[in-house]
PDB file as gemmi writes it, atoms N, CA and C in Angstrom:
CRYST1    1.000    1.000    1.000  90.00  90.00  90.00 P 1                      
ATOM      1  N   UNK A   1      21.567  15.444  13.054  1.00  0.00           N  
ATOM      2  CA  UNK A   1      22.088  14.618  12.339  1.00  0.00           C  
ATOM      3  C   UNK A   1      21.081  13.830  11.617  1.00  0.00           C  
ATOM      4  N   UNK A   2      19.995  13.074  12.144  1.00  0.00           N  
ATOM      5  CA  UNK A   2      19.073  12.531  11.540  1.00  0.00           C  
ATOM      6  C   UNK A   2      18.577  13.193  10.327  1.00  0.00           C  
ATOM      7  N   UNK A   3      18.333  14.443  10.534  1.00  0.00           N  
ATOM      8  CA  UNK A   3      17.603  15.259   9.362  1.00  0.00           C  
ATOM      9  C   UNK A   3      18.627  15.360   7.998  1.00  0.00           C  
ATOM     10  N   UNK A   4      19.848  15.334   8.363  1.00  0.00           N  
ATOM     11  CA  UNK A   4      20.932  15.459   7.293  1.00  0.00           C  
ATOM     12  C   UNK A   4      20.946  14.167   6.593  1.00  0.00           C  
ATOM     13  N   UNK A   5      20.962  12.995   7.411  1.00  0.00           N  
ATOM     14  CA  UNK A   5      21.059  11.818   6.862  1.00  0.00           C  
ATOM     15  C   UNK A   5      19.716  11.489   6.011  1.00  0.00           C  
ATOM     16  N   UNK A   6      18.640  11.906   6.502  1.00  0.00           N  
ATOM     17  CA  UNK A   6      17.303  11.729   5.802  1.00  0.00           C  
ATOM     18  C   UNK A   6      17.324  12.209   4.440  1.00  0.00           C  
ATOM     19  N   UNK A   7      17.723  13.661   4.357  1.00  0.00           N  
ATOM     20  CA  UNK A   7      17.988  14.604   3.123  1.00  0.00           C  
ATOM     21  C   UNK A   7      18.713  13.835   2.214  1.00  0.00           C  
ATOM     22  N   UNK A   8      20.020  13.288   2.639  1.00  0.00           N  
ATOM     23  CA  UNK A   8      20.847  12.697   1.843  1.00  0.00           C  
ATOM     24  C   UNK A   8      20.314  11.363   1.144  1.00  0.00           C  
ATOM     25  N   UNK A   9      19.594  10.653   2.021  1.00  0.00           N  
ATOM     26  CA  UNK A   9      19.011   9.464   1.432  1.00  0.00           C  
ATOM     27  C   UNK A   9      17.902   9.831   0.367  1.00  0.00           C  
ATOM     28  N   UNK A  10      16.943  10.977   0.668  1.00  0.00           N  
ATOM     29  CA  UNK A  10      15.982  11.308  -0.083  1.00  0.00           C  
ATOM     30  C   UNK A  10      16.560  11.732  -1.487  1.00  0.00           C  
ATOM     31  N   UNK A  11      17.683  12.532  -1.449  1.00  0.00           N  
ATOM     32  CA  UNK A  11      18.385  12.868  -2.552  1.00  0.00           C  
ATOM     33  C   UNK A  11      18.912  11.757  -3.615  1.00  0.00           C  
ATOM     34  N   UNK A  12      19.544  10.766  -2.723  1.00  0.00           N  
ATOM     35  CA  UNK A  12      19.973   9.540  -3.408  1.00  0.00           C  
ATOM     36  C   UNK A  12      19.096   8.931  -4.229  1.00  0.00           C  
ATOM     37  N   UNK A  13      17.908   8.497  -3.379  1.00  0.00           N  
ATOM     38  CA  UNK A  13      16.780   7.778  -3.976  1.00  0.00           C  
ATOM     39  C   UNK A  13      16.373   8.455  -5.335  1.00  0.00           C  
ATOM     40  N   UNK A  14      16.038   9.856  -5.065  1.00  0.00           N  
ATOM     41  CA  UNK A  14      15.621  10.651  -6.273  1.00  0.00           C  
ATOM     42  C   UNK A  14      16.651  10.615  -7.492  1.00  0.00           C  
ATOM     43  N   UNK A  15      18.013  10.333  -7.252  1.00  0.00           N  
ATOM     44  CA  UNK A  15      18.806  10.294  -8.277  1.00  0.00           C  
ATOM     45  C   UNK A  15      18.617   8.870  -8.949  1.00  0.00           C  
ATOM     46  N   UNK A  16      18.509   7.834  -8.262  1.00  0.00           N  
ATOM     47  CA  UNK A  16      18.474   6.448  -8.733  1.00  0.00           C  
ATOM     48  C   UNK A  16      17.122   6.514  -9.636  1.00  0.00           C  
ATOM     49  N   UNK A  17      16.017   7.005  -9.412  1.00  0.00           N  
ATOM     50  CA  UNK A  17      14.874   6.945 -10.160  1.00  0.00           C  
ATOM     51  C   UNK A  17      14.958   7.870 -11.410  1.00  0.00           C  
ATOM     52  N   UNK A  18      15.806   8.787 -11.426  1.00  0.00           N  
ATOM     53  CA  UNK A  18      15.819   9.648 -12.794  1.00  0.00           C  
ATOM     54  C   UNK A  18      15.767   8.999 -13.985  1.00  0.00           C  
ATOM     55  N   UNK A  19      15.051   9.692 -14.880  1.00  0.00           N  
ATOM     56  CA  UNK A  19      14.686   8.971 -16.163  1.00  0.00           C  
ATOM     57  C   UNK A  19      15.634   9.937 -17.203  1.00  0.00           C  
ATOM     58  N   UNK A  20      16.114   9.170 -18.168  1.00  0.00           N  
ATOM     59  CA  UNK A  20      16.838   9.784 -19.139  1.00  0.00           C  
ATOM     60  C   UNK A  20      16.103   9.745 -20.377  1.00  0.00           C  
ATOM     61  N   UNK A  21      15.817  10.817 -21.247  1.00  0.00           N  
ATOM     62  CA  UNK A  21      15.219  11.214 -22.286  1.00  0.00           C  
ATOM     63  C   UNK A  21      16.215  11.445 -23.406  1.00  0.00           C  
ATOM     64  N   UNK A  22      15.683  10.905 -24.633  1.00  0.00           N  
ATOM     65  CA  UNK A  22      16.398  11.296 -25.799  1.00  0.00           C  
ATOM     66  C   UNK A  22      15.523  11.585 -26.884  1.00  0.00           C  
ATOM     67  N   UNK A  23      15.638  12.507 -27.786  1.00  0.00           N  
ATOM     68  CA  UNK A  23      14.854  12.965 -28.910  1.00  0.00           C  
ATOM     69  C   UNK A  23      14.877  11.927 -29.939  1.00  0.00           C  
ATOM     70  N   UNK A  24      13.817  11.536 -30.540  1.00  0.00           N  
ATOM     71  CA  UNK A  24      13.600  10.655 -31.693  1.00  0.00           C  
ATOM     72  C   UNK A  24      13.353  11.597 -32.859  1.00  0.00           C  
ATOM     73  N   UNK A  25      14.285  11.750 -33.769  1.00  0.00           N  
ATOM     74  CA  UNK A  25      14.292  12.751 -34.883  1.00  0.00           C  
ATOM     75  C   UNK A  25      13.392  12.327 -35.832  1.00  0.00           C  
ATOM     76  N   UNK A  26      13.192  11.178 -36.194  1.00  0.00           N  
ATOM     77  CA  UNK A  26      12.381  10.777 -37.436  1.00  0.00           C  
ATOM     78  C   UNK A  26      10.966  10.527 -36.740  1.00  0.00           C  
ATOM     79  N   UNK A  27      10.089  11.384 -37.412  1.00  0.00           N  
ATOM     80  CA  UNK A  27       8.714  11.376 -37.078  1.00  0.00           C  
ATOM     81  C   UNK A  27       8.067  10.026 -37.125  1.00  0.00           C  
ATOM     82  N   UNK A  28       8.322   9.320 -38.097  1.00  0.00           N  
ATOM     83  CA  UNK A  28       7.543   8.044 -38.386  1.00  0.00           C  
ATOM     84  C   UNK A  28       8.002   7.002 -37.341  1.00  0.00           C  
ATOM     85  N   UNK A  29       9.555   7.104 -36.893  1.00  0.00           N  
ATOM     86  CA  UNK A  29       9.943   6.264 -36.000  1.00  0.00           C  
ATOM     87  C   UNK A  29       9.296   6.572 -34.600  1.00  0.00           C  
ATOM     88  N   UNK A  30       9.277   7.853 -34.232  1.00  0.00           N  
ATOM     89  CA  UNK A  30       8.620   8.336 -33.132  1.00  0.00           C  
ATOM     90  C   UNK A  30       7.100   7.812 -32.921  1.00  0.00           C  
ATOM     91  N   UNK A  31       6.470   7.877 -34.052  1.00  0.00           N  
ATOM     92  CA  UNK A  31       5.087   7.361 -34.230  1.00  0.00           C  
ATOM     93  C   UNK A  31       4.748   5.885 -33.829  1.00  0.00           C  
ATOM     94  N   UNK A  32       5.946   5.348 -34.535  1.00  0.00           N  
ATOM     95  CA  UNK A  32       5.843   3.700 -34.241  1.00  0.00           C  
ATOM     96  C   UNK A  32       6.154   3.494 -32.729  1.00  0.00           C  
ATOM     97  N   UNK A  33       6.954   4.137 -32.167  1.00  0.00           N  
ATOM     98  CA  UNK A  33       7.294   4.161 -30.868  1.00  0.00           C  
ATOM     99  C   UNK A  33       6.217   4.384 -29.856  1.00  0.00           C  
ATOM    100  N   UNK A  34       5.500   5.443 -30.177  1.00  0.00           N  
ATOM    101  CA  UNK A  34       4.329   5.886 -29.447  1.00  0.00           C  
ATOM    102  C   UNK A  34       3.224   5.003 -29.506  1.00  0.00           C  
ATOM    103  N   UNK A  35       3.027   4.312 -30.832  1.00  0.00           N  
ATOM    104  CA  UNK A  35       1.963   3.204 -30.960  1.00  0.00           C  
ATOM    105  C   UNK A  35       2.397   1.910 -30.333  1.00  0.00           C  
ATOM    106  N   UNK A  36       3.577   1.591 -30.151  1.00  0.00           N  
ATOM    107  CA  UNK A  36       4.058   0.248 -29.647  1.00  0.00           C  
ATOM    108  C   UNK A  36       4.680   0.123 -28.212  1.00  0.00           C  
ATOM    109  N   UNK A  37       5.121   1.278 -27.831  1.00  0.00           N  
ATOM    110  CA  UNK A  37       5.640   1.302 -26.375  1.00  0.00           C  
ATOM    111  C   UNK A  37       5.325   2.688 -25.915  1.00  0.00           C  
ATOM    112  N   UNK A  38       4.144   3.114 -25.739  1.00  0.00           N  
ATOM    113  CA  UNK A  38       3.592   4.214 -25.103  1.00  0.00           C  
ATOM    114  C   UNK A  38       4.143   4.761 -23.747  1.00  0.00           C  
ATOM    115  N   UNK A  39       4.483   3.644 -23.022  1.00  0.00           N  
ATOM    116  CA  UNK A  39       4.989   3.907 -21.582  1.00  0.00           C  
ATOM    117  C   UNK A  39       6.320   4.490 -21.440  1.00  0.00           C  
ATOM    118  N   UNK A  40       7.045   4.458 -22.659  1.00  0.00           N  
ATOM    119  CA  UNK A  40       8.453   4.885 -22.697  1.00  0.00           C  
ATOM    120  C   UNK A  40       8.471   6.267 -23.556  1.00  0.00           C  
ATOM    121  N   UNK A  41       7.355   6.648 -23.868  1.00  0.00           N  
ATOM    122  CA  UNK A  41       7.330   7.903 -24.798  1.00  0.00           C  
ATOM    123  C   UNK A  41       6.586   9.088 -24.161  1.00  0.00           C  
ATOM    124  N   UNK A  42       7.219  10.172 -24.647  1.00  0.00           N  
ATOM    125  CA  UNK A  42       6.543  11.518 -24.401  1.00  0.00           C  
ATOM    126  C   UNK A  42       6.764  12.449 -25.353  1.00  0.00           C  
ATOM    127  N   UNK A  43       5.679  12.438 -26.434  1.00  0.00           N  
ATOM    128  CA  UNK A  43       5.851  12.990 -27.547  1.00  0.00           C  
ATOM    129  C   UNK A  43       6.879  12.438 -28.436  1.00  0.00           C  
ATOM    130  N   UNK A  44       8.029  13.142 -28.772  1.00  0.00           N  
ATOM    131  CA  UNK A  44       9.167  12.535 -29.627  1.00  0.00           C  
ATOM    132  C   UNK A  44      10.264  12.202 -28.520  1.00  0.00           C  
ATOM    133  N   UNK A  45       9.961  12.085 -27.245  1.00  0.00           N  
ATOM    134  CA  UNK A  45      11.184  11.924 -26.461  1.00  0.00           C  
ATOM    135  C   UNK A  45      10.867  10.546 -25.826  1.00  0.00           C  
ATOM    136  N   UNK A  46      12.029   9.559 -25.922  1.00  0.00           N  
ATOM    137  CA  UNK A  46      11.945   8.363 -25.431  1.00  0.00           C  
ATOM    138  C   UNK A  46      12.795   8.164 -23.979  1.00  0.00           C  
ATOM    139  N   UNK A  47      12.186   7.551 -23.312  1.00  0.00           N  
ATOM    140  CA  UNK A  47      12.907   7.253 -21.851  1.00  0.00           C  
ATOM    141  C   UNK A  47      13.773   6.042 -22.109  1.00  0.00           C  
ATOM    142  N   UNK A  48      14.972   6.370 -22.069  1.00  0.00           N  
ATOM    143  CA  UNK A  48      15.994   5.198 -22.460  1.00  0.00           C  
ATOM    144  C   UNK A  48      16.194   4.259 -21.201  1.00  0.00           C  
ATOM    145  N   UNK A  49      15.675   4.510 -20.068  1.00  0.00           N  
ATOM    146  CA  UNK A  49      15.671   3.755 -18.843  1.00  0.00           C  
ATOM    147  C   UNK A  49      14.636   2.931 -18.567  1.00  0.00           C  
ATOM    148  N   UNK A  50      13.543   3.095 -19.634  1.00  0.00           N  
ATOM    149  CA  UNK A  50      12.335   2.263 -19.485  1.00  0.00           C  
ATOM    150  C   UNK A  50      12.540   0.739 -19.638  1.00  0.00           C  
ATOM    151  N   UNK A  51      11.815  -0.143 -18.808  1.00  0.00           N  
ATOM    152  CA  UNK A  51      12.064  -1.401 -19.117  1.00  0.00           C  
ATOM    153  C   UNK A  51      11.291  -1.855 -20.575  1.00  0.00           C  
ATOM    154  N   UNK A  52      10.406  -1.192 -21.010  1.00  0.00           N  
ATOM    155  CA  UNK A  52      10.054  -1.443 -22.199  1.00  0.00           C  
ATOM    156  C   UNK A  52      10.884  -1.088 -23.357  1.00  0.00           C  
ATOM    157  N   UNK A  53      11.920  -0.368 -23.305  1.00  0.00           N  
ATOM    158  CA  UNK A  53      13.054  -0.040 -24.118  1.00  0.00           C  
ATOM    159  C   UNK A  53      13.918  -1.083 -23.916  1.00  0.00           C  
ATOM    160  N   UNK A  54      14.607  -1.302 -22.652  1.00  0.00           N  
ATOM    161  CA  UNK A  54      15.700  -2.216 -22.344  1.00  0.00           C  
ATOM    162  C   UNK A  54      15.499  -3.583 -22.633  1.00  0.00           C  
ATOM    163  N   UNK A  55      14.153  -4.130 -22.453  1.00  0.00           N  
ATOM    164  CA  UNK A  55      13.911  -5.503 -22.545  1.00  0.00           C  
ATOM    165  C   UNK A  55      13.177  -5.948 -23.837  1.00  0.00           C  
ATOM    166  N   UNK A  56      12.712  -5.016 -24.779  1.00  0.00           N  
ATOM    167  CA  UNK A  56      12.214  -5.382 -26.131  1.00  0.00           C  
ATOM    168  C   UNK A  56      13.046  -6.061 -26.861  1.00  0.00           C  
ATOM    169  N   UNK A  57      12.657  -7.025 -27.592  1.00  0.00           N  
ATOM    170  CA  UNK A  57      13.638  -8.151 -28.396  1.00  0.00           C  
ATOM    171  C   UNK A  57      13.508  -8.029 -29.582  1.00  0.00           C  
ATOM    172  N   UNK A  58      12.464  -7.269 -30.134  1.00  0.00           N  
ATOM    173  CA  UNK A  58      12.241  -7.204 -31.642  1.00  0.00           C  
ATOM    174  C   UNK A  58      11.353  -5.983 -32.078  1.00  0.00           C  
ATOM    175  N   UNK A  59      11.893  -5.380 -33.133  1.00  0.00           N  
ATOM    176  CA  UNK A  59      11.025  -4.223 -33.679  1.00  0.00           C  
ATOM    177  C   UNK A  59      10.715  -4.655 -35.216  1.00  0.00           C  
ATOM    178  N   UNK A  60       9.161  -4.542 -35.428  1.00  0.00           N  
ATOM    179  CA  UNK A  60       8.836  -4.832 -36.721  1.00  0.00           C  
ATOM    180  C   UNK A  60       8.445  -3.723 -37.515  1.00  0.00           C  
ATOM    181  N   UNK A  61       9.002  -3.408 -38.592  1.00  0.00           N  
ATOM    182  CA  UNK A  61       8.839  -2.115 -39.392  1.00  0.00           C  
ATOM    183  C   UNK A  61       8.230  -2.489 -40.953  1.00  0.00           C  
ATOM    184  N   UNK A  62       6.935  -2.718 -40.916  1.00  0.00           N  
ATOM    185  CA  UNK A  62       6.406  -3.131 -42.201  1.00  0.00           C  
ATOM    186  C   UNK A  62       6.108  -1.939 -43.104  1.00  0.00           C  
ATOM    187  N   UNK A  63       5.448  -1.016 -42.577  1.00  0.00           N  
ATOM    188  CA  UNK A  63       4.850   0.060 -43.519  1.00  0.00           C  
ATOM    189  C   UNK A  63       4.887   1.466 -42.761  1.00  0.00           C  
ATOM    190  N   UNK A  64       5.700   1.767 -42.060  1.00  0.00           N  
ATOM    191  CA  UNK A  64       5.926   2.816 -41.293  1.00  0.00           C  
ATOM    192  C   UNK A  64       6.829   3.919 -41.868  1.00  0.00           C  
ATOM    193  N   UNK A  65       7.564   3.541 -43.066  1.00  0.00           N  
ATOM    194  CA  UNK A  65       8.296   4.518 -43.823  1.00  0.00           C  
ATOM    195  C   UNK A  65       9.321   5.264 -42.877  1.00  0.00           C  
ATOM    196  N   UNK A  66      10.128   4.538 -42.032  1.00  0.00           N  
ATOM    197  CA  UNK A  66      10.933   4.916 -41.091  1.00  0.00           C  
ATOM    198  C   UNK A  66      12.279   5.168 -41.969  1.00  0.00           C  
ATOM    199  N   UNK A  67      12.903   6.385 -41.891  1.00  0.00           N  
ATOM    200  CA  UNK A  67      14.411   6.467 -42.634  1.00  0.00           C  
ATOM    201  C   UNK A  67      15.247   6.719 -41.740  1.00  0.00           C  
ATOM    202  N   UNK A  68      15.202   7.019 -40.442  1.00  0.00           N  
ATOM    203  CA  UNK A  68      16.245   7.272 -39.398  1.00  0.00           C  
ATOM    204  C   UNK A  68      15.827   6.522 -38.170  1.00  0.00           C  
ATOM    205  N   UNK A  69      16.711   5.581 -37.805  1.00  0.00           N  
ATOM    206  CA  UNK A  69      16.535   4.715 -36.760  1.00  0.00           C  
ATOM    207  C   UNK A  69      17.383   5.117 -35.521  1.00  0.00           C  
ATOM    208  N   UNK A  70      17.728   6.533 -35.464  1.00  0.00           N  
ATOM    209  CA  UNK A  70      18.592   7.142 -34.419  1.00  0.00           C  
ATOM    210  C   UNK A  70      17.725   6.866 -32.937  1.00  0.00           C  
ATOM    211  N   UNK A  71      18.194   6.262 -32.030  1.00  0.00           N  
ATOM    212  CA  UNK A  71      17.500   5.933 -30.937  1.00  0.00           C  
ATOM    213  C   UNK A  71      17.550   4.339 -30.674  1.00  0.00           C  
ATOM    214  N   UNK A  72      17.593   3.609 -31.839  1.00  0.00           N  
ATOM    215  CA  UNK A  72      17.556   2.152 -31.583  1.00  0.00           C  
ATOM    216  C   UNK A  72      18.563   1.579 -30.930  1.00  0.00           C  
ATOM    217  N   UNK A  73      19.747   2.209 -30.646  1.00  0.00           N  
ATOM    218  CA  UNK A  73      20.896   1.837 -30.079  1.00  0.00           C  
ATOM    219  C   UNK A  73      20.503   1.541 -28.608  1.00  0.00           C  
ATOM    220  N   UNK A  74      19.409   2.088 -27.995  1.00  0.00           N  
ATOM    221  CA  UNK A  74      19.145   2.135 -26.702  1.00  0.00           C  
ATOM    222  C   UNK A  74      18.339   0.819 -26.383  1.00  0.00           C  
ATOM    223  N   UNK A  75      17.881   0.054 -27.464  1.00  0.00           N  
ATOM    224  CA  UNK A  75      17.042  -1.312 -27.319  1.00  0.00           C  
ATOM    225  C   UNK A  75      18.218  -2.389 -27.338  1.00  0.00           C  
ATOM    226  N   UNK A  76      18.739  -2.451 -26.010  1.00  0.00           N  
ATOM    227  CA  UNK A  76      19.731  -3.301 -25.836  1.00  0.00           C  
ATOM    228  C   UNK A  76      19.626  -4.791 -26.002  1.00  0.00           C  
ATOM    229  N   UNK A  77      18.285  -5.311 -25.959  1.00  0.00           N  
ATOM    230  CA  UNK A  77      18.081  -6.712 -25.984  1.00  0.00           C  
ATOM    231  C   UNK A  77      17.471  -7.141 -27.401  1.00  0.00           C  
ATOM    232  N   UNK A  78      17.705  -6.185 -28.541  1.00  0.00           N  
ATOM    233  CA  UNK A  78      16.924  -6.537 -29.719  1.00  0.00           C  
ATOM    234  C   UNK A  78      17.788  -7.692 -30.347  1.00  0.00           C  
ATOM    235  N   UNK A  79      17.412  -8.670 -31.126  1.00  0.00           N  
ATOM    236  CA  UNK A  79      17.918  -9.729 -31.590  1.00  0.00           C  
ATOM    237  C   UNK A  79      18.105  -9.462 -33.289  1.00  0.00           C  
TER     238      UNK A  79                                                      
END                                                                             
């Protein structure tokens, strides 16, 4: 019984820590994200559960030539 409970808890904890990745289609936006929040990026994939994404309050785009901001909807703390 203890073994079953342990496996259940292990599986549950693993599910809570799961990351959710989305593809950033705009190369320039992906490059900006990699340069500014590298902890949330893996190539052009962004971890939308990252604190760096959830807690970021601003995004400054001066000269990155970003045409598509698909993925910005996951930055829930933007002003």
